[in-house]
N, C-alpha and C positions, 0 to 999 in steps of 0.2 A: 301194828305190825307192818313193816315195810313190804311192799310187793308191787308187782306190775299188773296192770289190768289187761286182760285179754278178752276180746269180743268172741263170742261163740256163734259161728255162722254169719251169714250175710244179711240176715233178716231182722236185725235189731234184737236178737235174743239176749238173755241175761249176760251180765258181765260178772266175772269173779276175780278174786285176787290170788295171784300165785306167789308163794314165798320166794324171797331172793336172799342170796348170801350177802352179808354186809361187805362193802368194798375193803380190799386189803392193799397195803403198800406193796410195791414190787419187791422181790427178794433182796435186790441190791440196796435199795433205800431202807428196807426194814433192818438189814444188817447194820447200817450206819446208825439208825435210830436206837437199836439195841445197845450198841457201843456207847452212845451218848447217855442213855439211861443208866448204864453201869457206871460211867464216869460220875454222873450226878450222885448216885448212891454212895460212891466213894468220897464224895465231897470235892471232887475235881471239877469245879465249875468252868474254868477257862477251857479245858479240853472238851468238856461237854458242849459248851457253846460252839466251839469250832466244828465238832461232829454234827451238831444240829444244822449248822450253816452248810456243811458239805451235803447232808441229806436233803436240805431244801434245794440247793442248786441242782443236784442230780434228779430229784423228783420233778423239778421244772423242766429239765432237759428231756425227761422221759414222758412228760405229760401225766405224771402220777399224782392225781389230785389228792388222794388219801394220804400219800406220803408227804405231800406238801403241807397239808393241814396238820399232820402229826408233828412235822418238823417245826412249824410255826408255834404250835402249842408248847412243844418242848423248849423252844428258845425262850418263850415267855416264862416258863417255869424256872429256867436258869436265872432270869432277872429277879423273880420273886423270891427264889430260894436263896 
């Protein structure tokens, strides 16, 4: 389970793991990713590739690492599919 470690106290007491939410793409990038996935499901690979490229560019502009990863993965799926 993913989590962050937090030290309890200043005297080297026990450390425990706190649960964290998984990272999410920004809403703007997520909207482009959703459109790209819909295009792929419809068999429209060229528009899907263009939407993944747009999502990738915007994710990089925003510093959205999760969106960047999802866009790259989607772009790869377009080439495989």
